[in-house]
N, C-alpha and C positions, 0 to 999 in steps of 0.2 A: 053078190058075195058078201054083202054086209062089213060085219068088222074086219074082214081080211084086208082091206084096204088100209088100215092102220098098221099092218104089220110090214115093215120094208123088206127089202133084198137084204140088207146086213141082219136083220132079226132072224131071217130065215136061215141065213148062212152059218149063224151061231147058235141056231136052235132056241132062240127065245121063244117062249110059249106065248098064247094069246092072254093067259091071264096078266102076266107081267106087263105085257104090251099095254093092255087096257088101263092097268094101274099107273102106269108111266104117262100115257098120253093123255089120260084125264087129269092128272096131276100137272101137266105141261100145258093143257087147256087153260086152267085156272090160272098159271103164272102169265100166259100170253095174254089173257084178258086183262091182268092187272097191269102189265106192261105197256098194253094199248091204252089204258087210262092215263098212263103217266106221260107217253110220247106223245099222244095226239094233242091237238088244239081245238079250243072252241066247242062248237057243237059235235065235233069229231070224237070228244071223250065219251059221248054216249054210244055213238055207231061203230065206232072203232073196236071196242070191246065186245059188242053184240057180232059183229063180223067174224072176229076170231073164233068165238063160241061157234058159229054157224060152218066155218071151216071145219072145226073138229067133228061136228055132227056129220057133215058132209062125207068126210074120210070115215066116219064110223058107220055109215049108211048108205043114203042115196047121195053119189057126188054132185057138187054143185056144178051146172054148166050153163049158167044164165049170162047173156051177153049184155043185159041192162046195166047202163053205166051208174057208178056210183062216185062222188067227189070226197075226199078226205083232206084233212089238214094236220100235218105232222111236225113237229119240232127237230132239229138236227142241232149240233153244237154250235152252230153258227147263226142260222136263221131258219124260220119256218118254210115249209115246202106244200103247196096245194097239189094235189094228184087225183087223176081219174083212174079208176080200176072198171073190170067187170066184176060181176058177182058169181065168180067160179073158183074153183080149188086151186087154179094156176096162178090167177093174178094175187088170190089172198095169200098164197104161199111166198109169192115174191115181195109182197108187201110186208109181209112178217120177216123175211129175211133182210130187207134193205133198210126199212124204218124202225122195226122193232128190236131185232138183233143188231142191225147196223154193220152189216157184214163188211161195208166198205170204209169204216171208220178205221184206218190203217193202223194209226198209233195204239188203238185199243187191242185190235188183234194181232198185232206182229210185234217183235221185238226191235223197233226201229232205234237207231242211235239217236234221232231226234224227232220229235212230232212234226206233222206235216199240217201246214195251216191253209195254204193256197196252192192251187195248181193251175199253170196258165192254161195249158191245152191237154185236154183228155180225149180220148178216141175209146168208143163204146163198141166191141164187136160182139154181135148178139144182143141187140137193145131190146128186145122183146116189146112192151108196152111203155118204155120209157122210164121206168120207176127208178132204175140205177142212176139213169141220167139226171132224174129229176133230184135225186139225193146229191149227187156229184156237185150239180149247179148251186144248190143251197149251200152245201157244206164248203165246198173249195172255191166257189166263184170263180170259175175258168172265164177266159176272155174268148175262148174257142172250145166248142164241144161237137164232136163228130159222132154220130151214132148209125150203126149199120144194121138192118134187119131184113130179112127176107121174106116174112109171112104177111100176106095183105092185111088179115084180120088184126095182127098185133100192130101193124104199122098205124092202122086207122086210130088206135088208142094213143098210140106214140106220137102221133101227131098233135092230139089235143094235150098231152102232157108238155110237150114242147111250148106250145102257146101259152100254157099257164105257168111256165118256168121263169119267165121274163127275160130270158136269153135266147138269141136267134141260133138254134141248134141247125148245124149242118147234118142233113137225113139222106143216107144213101140205102135206097130200097133194093138190096141185093143180099146175097149170101157171100160170106168171105171163104176163100178157097185156096188151093195151092196153085191153080191156075185158072184163068179167066174162061168164061163160056156159058153155060147153065148147069143149074144143081137140081136134083129131083128129091123133094122132100117128103117123108113119112109126116103126117099131120094128125094131130087128136085135138080135142077141145081141152086137153091137158098142155096148154099152149107153150109152155116154158120148155118142153122136152122134144119139139119137133126136130127131126135130125134129117140130115142129108148122106149119113153113113149107112150103107145097107147092113153091115154087120151089128150096128147098135140097133137099129130096127127089128132085125131078124131076131137077136137075142131076147130083146123085150117081148116079142110075139110068142116065145116060148113060156113067159109068164102071165098066164090070164088073169091074175089078180092086180097087174099092173094097170092104172087109169088111162095110159095109151092106149090099151085094147077096149077098155070099156067105152071110152069117148073117142073113139076112132073116126076121122074125118078122110074125104078124100084127099090124095096126094098133091102137091103141086109143083111146077116147074117154075123156076125163078133165075134171073140173071146171077152169075157168080163173078166175082172179082177179086183181086189178089190184094194183099195188106199194101204192098208197094203201089199198086194202080190206084187205090182208093185214097192214099195219103197225097199221091200226085195230083189226083183230079181235083181234091179239095185245096190245094196249094198248102198242104201241111209240111214244114220242113223239120219241125222238132216236136216231141210227144213227152209231157210230164207223166202221164199215166195212160198206159194201154189196159183196158180191161177186156178180158176174153172169157166168154162163155158161150160156146159154140157146138155143145153136144156131139162130140167126138170129133168134128172135123180139125181141131187142134192137132191132132195127129198129121194132118196133111200141111196145116199152116206152118207148122214147126218141125217138118221132117227133116230140113237142113238149115243151116245159116244163110240168111238172105240180106243183102245190102240195106233193106229198110229198118232192119234191127239197130243199125247205127243211130239212128234217128231218135230212139226210145229210151228214156230214163230209167222208168219202172213199168212192170208188167204185173197185173193180179190176174190169176189165171185159174179157171177150174180145170182139173186134170180128171178126165172120166176113166180112171184106171179099170173100172169095172168092165169096160168095153174096149179100150184101146191100149196099146203098149205105152204107158206114161212115161216110162223111162226113156224113150226116144226124145219124147219132147223136152224132157229136163237135161238130157245130153245136148240137145242144140242149144238150150238157155246158157248152159256153161259154155259151150264153144263161142257163143256169141258174145261172151263177157259179163253175163248176168251172175249174180249169186242168190241164192235163197235167203231170205230173211226168215229166221225160225219165229213159228207161230207162238204165241202166249200160252195158248191151250191147244195141243194136238187135235186134230179131227178123230171122232172116233172110228176104230176099225170098220172097214166095208163101206164108207162114206166116201164120194169124191172128194179129195182135198181141194180147197181154195188156197192157193200158193202166191206167195208175193215174191218178186225178184226185182232187184236193183241194179243199175250198172257198178262193176267193180271200181 
């Protein structure tokens, strides 16, 4: 389908034509390569821009789905981080989000009353390959970091990144859910979008241009655990930052106020409004005593917002 992969759901919903998309994405690729040059360290100043270019070419033509590992070094505002990724569209996208655009540099993206320099305890729900956890470790120097990830192929890379981080991460190989048991995941080699929510998977199947369909893999059944259970299992009584990116399962996790929410100071959460009723999630956050911190720049229409909540 070639260039069709460049045109997002939001582009299609708003009628943005392929010509405009191609101009925008080509210019964006140039900016991303320059940004990779500025944020990478050492020999990665050569390899990181190259792979940002390859990411664009993969989205514009034949998507990258190579599991060959690649090691890179990136700067954060506090110290450098060494990470491992696979040479595929998914890992390169998350690398761009976390280390180039610095999605989790909270003081940059949200109108906080004061900046955050350190966070003692961080819990990452939807750990993927550990890139967000690597950034958190290098930037906020937590004493405790717990990451929860269900997909075996992602876990293999995550464990490598844990070893590179210099911190003894707690790793829970499970899905986070509203109740414990098992979860059935729809899986693709666009690894960051694996989901246990049938409605999410079904809607994506109706859009043949999406990479989940092009790179489909067999589904997998994994253990499921609640947030309260995973915190208790790992002896965590207080959470300075809870990061949540669980591809629609937030609707189940935040369907109602839970006792564990009393233990959490901040939540940074991707709300998949395209697939679930995000207002239910937001209502639960308010009822649990959280307020939303306004973003410095609002997310464009049609994209899933990443929102920050803090205790009132």
